Kinemage of the C-alpha trace (Angstrom):
@kinemage 1
@onewidth
@group {chain A} dominant
@subgroup {mainchain}
@vectorlist {calphas} color= white
{ca met a 1} P -3.489 -28.083 40.591
{ca leu a 2} L -0.081 -28.585 42.164
{ca thr a 3} L 2.639 -30.050 39.970
{ca met a 4} L 6.421 -30.265 39.701
{ca ala a 5} L 8.322 -28.761 36.803
{ca gln a 6} L 11.439 -30.905 37.514
{ca pro a 7} L 10.114 -33.995 39.311
{ca ala a 8} L 13.329 -35.952 38.730
{ca trp a 9} L 14.924 -34.171 41.700
{ca leu a 10} L 12.427 -35.875 44.022
{ca ala a 11} L 14.335 -39.113 43.466
{ca leu a 12} L 16.909 -37.768 45.936
{ca leu a 13} L 14.398 -37.817 48.804
{ca pro a 14} L 14.488 -41.601 49.355
{ca leu a 15} L 18.295 -41.388 49.595
{ca leu a 16} L 17.974 -39.253 52.713
{ca ala a 17} L 16.520 -42.147 54.699
{ca pro a 18} L 19.614 -44.438 54.554
{ca leu a 19} L 21.852 -41.410 55.069
{ca ala a 20} L 19.963 -40.451 58.198
{ca phe a 21} L 20.023 -44.050 59.439
{ca ile a 22} L 23.791 -44.353 58.989
{ca ile a 23} L 24.504 -41.087 60.809
{ca trp a 24} L 22.048 -41.968 63.581
{ca arg a 25} L 23.547 -45.414 64.085
{ca arg a 26} L 27.139 -44.192 64.148
{ca gly a 27} L 26.464 -41.290 66.407
{ca phe a 28} L 23.268 -40.899 68.360
{ca ala a 29} L 22.239 -44.534 68.587
{ca gln a 30} L 25.515 -45.300 70.419
{ca gly a 31} L 24.886 -42.561 72.955
{ca lys a 32} L 27.640 -40.297 71.727
{ca thr a 33} L 27.483 -36.568 72.192
{ca thr a 34} L 29.042 -33.777 70.333
{ca asp a 35} L 32.028 -32.666 72.447
{ca ala a 36} L 32.944 -29.165 71.367
{ca ala a 37} L 36.107 -29.253 73.503
{ca gly a 38} L 37.212 -32.411 71.730
{ca leu a 39} L 37.525 -30.644 68.443
{ca thr a 40} L 41.111 -30.267 67.288
{ca leu a 41} L 41.790 -26.714 66.232
{ca val a 42} L 45.136 -25.219 65.356
{ca his a 43} L 44.855 -22.046 67.408
{ca pro a 44} L 47.085 -20.501 70.120
{ca asn a 45} L 44.268 -20.013 72.616
{ca leu a 46} L 41.852 -22.883 73.305
{ca asp a 47} L 40.925 -21.901 76.849
{ca leu a 48} L 37.413 -20.809 75.985
{ca leu a 49} L 36.692 -23.944 73.997
{ca gln a 50} L 38.006 -26.131 76.837
{ca gln a 51} L 35.490 -24.526 79.185
{ca asn a 52} L 32.530 -25.470 76.969
{ca gly a 53} L 30.336 -28.345 77.982
{ca asp a 54} L 28.973 -31.054 75.831
{ca val a 55} L 25.888 -30.569 73.676
{ca ala a 56} L 23.051 -32.660 75.025
{ca pro a 57} L 22.207 -35.754 72.956
{ca ala a 58} L 18.512 -34.784 72.662
{ca cys a 59} L 19.482 -31.352 71.399
{ca ser a 60} L 21.875 -32.861 68.875
{ca arg a 61} L 19.114 -35.119 67.586
{ca trp a 62} L 16.830 -32.143 67.093
{ca leu a 63} L 19.538 -30.243 65.227
{ca phe a 64} L 20.181 -33.226 63.010
{ca ala a 65} L 16.438 -33.608 62.295
{ca leu a 66} L 16.183 -29.931 61.388
{ca asp a 67} L 19.166 -30.208 59.031
{ca leu a 68} L 17.518 -33.203 57.414
{ca leu a 69} L 14.277 -31.238 57.024
{ca ala a 70} L 16.145 -28.309 55.483
{ca leu a 71} L 17.859 -30.624 53.014
{ca ser a 72} L 14.477 -32.070 52.060
{ca cys a 73} L 13.172 -28.562 51.436
{ca leu a 74} L 16.127 -27.840 49.176
{ca ile a 75} L 15.353 -30.932 47.123
{ca leu a 76} L 11.709 -29.879 46.948
{ca ala a 77} L 12.756 -26.422 45.730
{ca leu a 78} L 14.912 -28.013 43.011
{ca ala a 79} L 11.819 -29.919 41.844
{ca gln a 80} L 10.184 -26.500 41.215
{ca pro a 81} L 6.659 -26.884 42.593
{ca gln a 82} L 4.096 -24.963 40.533
{ca trp a 83} L 0.423 -24.201 40.884
{ca leu a 84} L -1.353 -24.499 37.536
{ca gly a 85} L -4.281 -22.113 37.231
{ca ala a 86} L -6.884 -21.536 34.536
{ca trp a 87} L -6.172 -21.985 30.850
{ca leu a 88} L -5.006 -18.815 29.122
{ca pro a 89} L -6.952 -17.925 25.960
{ca glu a 90} L -4.855 -17.813 22.818
{ca thr a 91} L -4.941 -14.868 20.418
{ca pro a 92} L -7.494 -15.700 17.716
{ca gln a 93} L -6.218 -16.466 14.259
{ca gly a 94} L -7.198 -13.417 12.274
{ca arg a 95} L -7.186 -12.345 8.679
{ca glu a 96} L -5.930 -9.413 6.644
{ca ile a 97} L -8.443 -6.610 6.249
{ca met a 98} L -7.726 -3.609 4.046
{ca leu a 99} L -9.652 -0.438 4.872
{ca leu a 100} L -10.241 1.865 1.899
{ca val a 101} L -11.382 5.311 3.007
{ca asp a 102} L -12.718 7.924 0.608
{ca thr a 103} L -11.214 11.375 1.301
{ca ser a 104} L -12.932 13.242 -1.529
{ca lys a 105} L -14.646 16.570 -0.973
{ca ser a 106} L -18.109 15.026 -0.652
{ca met a 107} L -17.035 13.238 2.570
{ca ser a 108} L -17.095 16.638 4.277
{ca ile a 109} L -20.889 16.861 4.050
{ca ala a 110} L -22.316 17.168 7.551
{ca asp a 111} L -25.413 15.001 7.100
{ca phe a 112} L -24.687 12.793 10.135
{ca glu a 113} L -25.638 13.679 13.698
{ca ser a 114} L -23.889 13.203 17.021
{ca his a 115} L -25.570 14.381 20.241
{ca gly a 116} L -27.980 16.409 18.170
{ca gln a 117} L -25.238 18.235 16.264
{ca pro a 118} L -24.418 17.855 12.554
{ca val a 119} L -21.157 15.985 11.952
{ca glu a 120} L -19.149 15.356 8.805
{ca arg a 121} L -19.345 11.931 7.218
{ca leu a 122} L -15.613 11.315 7.543
{ca thr a 123} L -15.604 12.220 11.247
{ca val a 124} L -18.283 9.659 12.095
{ca leu a 125} L -16.642 7.072 9.876
{ca lys a 126} L -13.254 7.434 11.580
{ca asp a 127} L -14.788 7.070 15.030
{ca ile a 128} L -16.705 3.875 14.263
{ca val a 129} L -13.978 2.242 12.177
{ca ser a 130} L -11.354 2.902 14.856
{ca arg a 131} L -13.448 1.007 17.398
{ca phe a 132} L -13.910 -1.819 14.918
{ca val a 133} L -10.141 -2.070 14.455
{ca ala a 134} L -9.441 -1.965 18.192
{ca gly a 135} L -11.922 -4.767 18.854
{ca arg a 136} L -10.475 -7.253 16.348
{ca gln a 137} L -7.761 -9.353 17.987
{ca gly a 138} L -5.434 -11.229 15.690
{ca asp a 139} L -6.305 -9.341 12.503
{ca arg a 140} L -3.744 -7.571 10.348
{ca phe a 141} L -5.113 -4.226 9.156
{ca gly a 142} L -4.032 -2.021 6.286
{ca leu a 143} L -5.241 1.493 5.513
{ca ile a 144} L -5.584 3.210 2.152
{ca gly a 145} L -6.843 6.732 1.556
{ca phe a 146} L -8.082 7.676 -1.870
{ca gly a 147} L -9.522 10.574 -3.819
{ca thr a 148} L -8.244 11.515 -7.235
{ca ile a 149} L -5.286 9.253 -6.412
{ca ala a 150} L -4.873 6.370 -3.982
{ca gly a 151} L -2.125 6.011 -1.417
{ca thr a 152} L -1.138 3.454 1.208
{ca leu a 153} L -1.215 5.068 4.642
{ca val a 154} L -0.443 1.867 6.572
{ca pro a 155} L 0.525 -1.485 5.019
{ca pro a 156} L -1.019 -4.582 6.634
{ca thr a 157} L 0.130 -4.709 10.241
{ca phe a 158} L -0.856 -6.076 13.637
{ca asp a 159} L -0.194 -2.658 15.172
{ca val a 160} L -3.792 -1.500 15.577
{ca asp a 161} L -2.671 1.615 17.445
{ca leu a 162} L -0.721 2.730 14.394
{ca val a 163} L -3.687 2.066 12.130
{ca asn a 164} L -6.019 4.085 14.345
{ca ala a 165} L -3.481 6.903 14.651
{ca met a 166} L -3.200 7.196 10.875
{ca leu a 167} L -6.951 6.882 10.492
{ca glu a 168} L -7.404 9.829 12.850
{ca arg a 169} L -5.032 11.950 10.759
{ca ile a 170} L -6.952 11.496 7.499
{ca gln a 171} L -8.231 14.835 6.236
{ca ile a 172} L -10.664 15.767 3.501
{ca gly a 173} L -8.958 16.394 0.178
{ca ile a 174} L -5.530 14.928 1.008
{ca ala a 175} L -5.726 12.756 -2.124
{ca gly a 176} L -7.788 15.043 -4.359
{ca glu a 177} L -11.464 15.782 -4.787
{ca asp a 178} L -12.511 12.935 -7.107
{ca thr a 179} L -13.067 9.215 -6.441
{ca ala a 180} L -10.640 6.679 -7.904
{ca leu a 181} L -12.246 3.415 -6.821
{ca gly a 182} L -10.319 1.242 -9.261
{ca asp a 183} L -6.942 2.599 -8.176
{ca ala a 184} L -7.826 2.127 -4.497
{ca ile a 185} L -8.967 -1.473 -4.963
{ca gly a 186} L -5.960 -2.352 -7.110
{ca leu a 187} L -3.537 -0.834 -4.600
{ca ala a 188} L -5.215 -2.687 -1.727
{ca leu a 189} L -4.961 -6.004 -3.540
{ca arg a 190} L -1.246 -5.440 -4.094
{ca gln a 191} L -0.728 -5.031 -0.332
{ca leu a 192} L -2.179 -8.418 0.584
{ca his a 193} L 0.134 -11.248 1.569
{ca gln a 194} L -0.046 -14.490 -0.341
{ca gln a 195} L -0.790 -17.975 1.008
{ca gln a 196} L -2.919 -16.927 3.963
{ca arg a 197} L -4.859 -19.519 5.920
{ca leu a 198} L -7.844 -17.231 6.260
{ca arg a 199} L -9.305 -15.351 3.339
{ca pro a 200} L -8.482 -11.607 3.323
{ca ala a 201} L -11.121 -8.962 2.758
{ca leu a 202} L -11.476 -5.362 1.563
{ca ile a 203} L -13.858 -2.843 3.119
{ca leu a 204} L -14.514 0.130 0.857
{ca phe a 205} L -15.985 3.279 2.410
{ca thr a 206} L -17.131 5.864 -0.104
{ca asp a 207} L -20.095 8.084 -0.954
{ca gly a 208} L -20.200 7.563 -4.703
{ca asp a 209} L -19.096 5.715 -7.789
{ca ser a 210} L -15.717 6.010 -9.489
{ca thr a 211} L -14.956 9.301 -11.269
{ca ala a 212} L -11.182 9.086 -11.702
{ca gly a 213} L -8.178 6.785 -11.739
{ca asn a 214} L -5.927 4.827 -14.065
{ca ile a 215} L -7.481 1.448 -13.184
{ca thr a 216} L -11.152 1.008 -13.988
{ca pro a 217} L -13.455 -0.603 -11.404
{ca ser a 218} L -14.073 -3.506 -13.811
{ca glu a 219} L -10.345 -4.240 -14.001
{ca ala a 220} L -10.011 -4.055 -10.241
{ca val a 221} L -13.005 -6.352 -9.765
{ca ala a 222} L -11.539 -8.879 -12.173
{ca leu a 223} L -8.301 -8.946 -10.152
{ca ala a 224} L -10.226 -9.311 -6.883
{ca arg a 225} L -12.187 -12.243 -8.285
{ca his a 226} L -8.977 -13.881 -9.470
{ca met a 227} L -7.518 -13.543 -5.954
{ca ala a 228} L -10.823 -14.643 -4.350
{ca val a 229} L -10.936 -11.504 -2.205
{ca pro a 230} L -14.403 -10.226 -1.237
{ca ile a 231} L -15.051 -6.487 -1.281
{ca tyr a 232} L -17.548 -5.010 1.148
{ca thr a 233} L -18.781 -1.697 -0.206
{ca val a 234} L -20.240 0.815 2.235
{ca gln a 235} L -21.940 3.845 0.721
{ca ile a 236} L -21.749 6.741 3.149
{ca gly a 237} L -24.775 9.089 2.917
{ca gly a 238} L -27.877 8.739 0.825
{ca asp a 239} L -27.511 11.194 -2.045
{ca leu a 240} L -24.732 10.409 -4.506
{ca phe a 241} L -24.844 13.961 -5.871
{ca ala a 242} L -25.048 15.768 -2.540
{ca ala a 243} L -21.629 17.327 -3.121
{ca gly a 244} L -22.786 19.014 -6.302
{ca arg a 245} L -21.330 16.348 -8.546
{ca pro a 246} L -22.952 16.720 -11.992
{ca ala a 247} L -25.109 13.875 -13.290
{ca ser a 248} L -23.024 13.749 -16.471
{ca ala a 249} L -20.041 12.559 -14.457
{ca ala a 250} L -22.029 9.577 -13.177
{ca ala a 251} L -23.407 8.888 -16.645
{ca ala a 252} L -19.890 8.707 -18.040
{ca gln a 253} L -19.183 5.855 -15.650
{ca ala a 254} L -22.420 3.971 -16.403
{ca thr a 255} L -20.509 1.203 -18.156
{ca glu a 256} L -18.427 0.506 -15.053
{ca pro a 257} L -19.716 -1.553 -12.106
{ca gly a 258} L -21.056 0.488 -9.221
{ca leu a 259} L -20.809 -0.266 -5.532
{ca val a 260} L -23.612 -2.817 -5.655
{ca gln a 261} L -22.034 -4.695 -8.543
{ca ile a 262} L -18.524 -4.552 -7.062
{ca ala a 263} L -19.755 -6.258 -3.903
{ca ala a 264} L -21.867 -8.818 -5.744
{ca leu a 265} L -19.176 -9.809 -8.239
{ca thr a 266} L -16.505 -10.357 -5.583
{ca gly a 267} L -18.606 -12.217 -3.033
{ca gly a 268} L -18.881 -9.296 -0.642
{ca arg a 269} L -21.929 -7.255 0.316
{ca tyr a 270} L -23.218 -3.775 -0.354
{ca tyr a 271} L -24.355 -1.503 2.455
{ca gln a 272} L -25.776 1.973 2.646
{ca ala a 273} L -25.344 3.990 5.822
{ca asp a 274} L -26.997 7.389 6.096
{ca asn a 275} L -26.768 7.791 9.876
{ca arg a 276} L -24.482 6.855 12.736
{ca lys a 277} L -26.575 3.954 14.011
{ca thr a 278} L -26.821 2.341 10.595
{ca leu a 279} L -23.099 2.707 10.019
{ca gln a 280} L -22.405 0.983 13.336
{ca gln a 281} L -24.728 -1.866 12.336
{ca val a 282} L -22.908 -2.178 9.020
{ca ile a 283} L -19.534 -2.495 10.755
{ca asp a 284} L -20.929 -5.077 13.175
{ca asp a 285} L -22.389 -7.132 10.336
{ca ile a 286} L -19.085 -7.164 8.450
{ca gly a 287} L -17.349 -8.257 11.632
{ca gln a 288} L -19.758 -11.186 11.973
{ca arg a 289} L -19.236 -12.239 8.356
{ca glu a 290} L -15.440 -12.051 8.558
{ca lys a 291} L -14.889 -13.829 11.842
{ca thr a 292} L -11.605 -14.734 13.428
{ca val a 293} L -10.866 -18.354 14.311
{ca ala a 294} L -10.455 -19.189 17.980
{ca arg a 295} L -7.375 -21.244 18.820
{ca pro a 296} L -7.421 -23.969 21.490
{ca ala a 297} L -5.807 -22.938 24.751
{ca arg a 298} L -2.333 -24.416 25.184
{ca arg a 299} L -0.986 -22.521 28.180
{ca arg a 300} L -2.091 -22.174 31.767
{ca ala a 301} L -1.506 -19.538 34.381
{ca val a 302} L 1.491 -20.702 36.447
{ca gln a 303} L 2.481 -19.641 39.957
{ca glu a 304} L 6.005 -20.641 40.958
{ca trp a 305} L 6.210 -21.949 44.524
{ca tyr a 306} L 9.864 -23.030 44.656
{ca leu a 307} L 10.742 -19.915 46.661
{ca leu a 308} L 8.762 -21.085 49.717
{ca pro a 309} L 10.713 -24.297 50.399
{ca leu a 310} L 13.945 -22.529 49.450
{ca leu a 311} L 13.400 -19.775 52.023
{ca phe a 312} L 12.276 -22.326 54.596
{ca ala a 313} L 15.441 -24.374 54.086
{ca gly a 314} L 17.611 -21.266 54.326
{ca ala a 315} L 15.910 -20.222 57.547
{ca ile a 316} L 16.398 -23.640 59.147
{ca phe a 317} L 20.060 -23.877 58.170
{ca ser a 318} L 20.675 -20.367 59.493
{ca leu a 319} L 18.986 -21.051 62.844
{ca thr a 320} L 20.776 -24.350 63.440
{ca arg a 321} L 24.152 -22.845 62.573
{ca leu a 322} L 23.547 -19.846 64.821
{ca tyr a 323} L 22.529 -22.148 67.640
{ca arg a 324} L 25.714 -24.202 67.323
{ca ile a 325} L 27.856 -21.052 67.247
{ca his a 326} L 26.045 -19.794 70.325
{ca arg a 327} L 26.644 -23.047 72.248
{ca met a 328} L 30.306 -23.022 71.294
{ca ala a 329} L 30.713 -19.428 72.444
{ca ala a 330} L 28.779 -19.944 75.675
């Protein structure tokens, strides 16, 4: 669709008609010609100009018409003609999502497969989560790694490249060999911004229940419920004691909520992923549950066309002036 960005300039076009009529009536309509030799110039040598003939009336009319056309093109260029194309999609309104990644020793177990080869749990997790992050437009992601202690690797940010870069650098054991779920959840909740339009969410990736930390899972769950933040718990692998963790350690934590209870109490969901395909399905399901909100399109693709009439006007003015100079020099 063709439109004008500054249509007010088009009001000058009707003024050209009376201007052209006045000039035509005073000059061409009375049969006058443009006498180059009749021009008064203060110059010591006017011999060449005195030898010039008159410019034919028909030619003068054509030159005047071309000048009028060029002036019209200039006015059209000032009006800034634009071609409006398709509507441009707006960035969806996202939410804050905190990723909590277990870096304890048990995440090094190679019970996943990729192309028929055994792969560590953490390696598969990083690959799938990075694609999840890259595919979410408008979301603000944060990254926390935890083991015996919990640490913020990336605070909530729109820079998904930074999040994926830090995710790729996570190594087994960087935060200790135990699992401090309560500390990780509490730290993630502290990173969230207040007064968000869309509810934030926590995604907890681990292969077992809490075995360390200063904040108990029950305390962290209570804080999450108070803030109305759901926690999606994803248990990586099938055997909680595959890393050689003694059963007494799990029994000591029997009074604390496990992954199933953490998800249920906070309004999230519990998942168990023991292979690559299942883990991908888990990530996809979380993405469907925590959707972004599409914004109505407010902008359109715009092609500026003011340069065409501007160049056309410049070309006409240049040709008419060159022609006049040529006739005067002939």
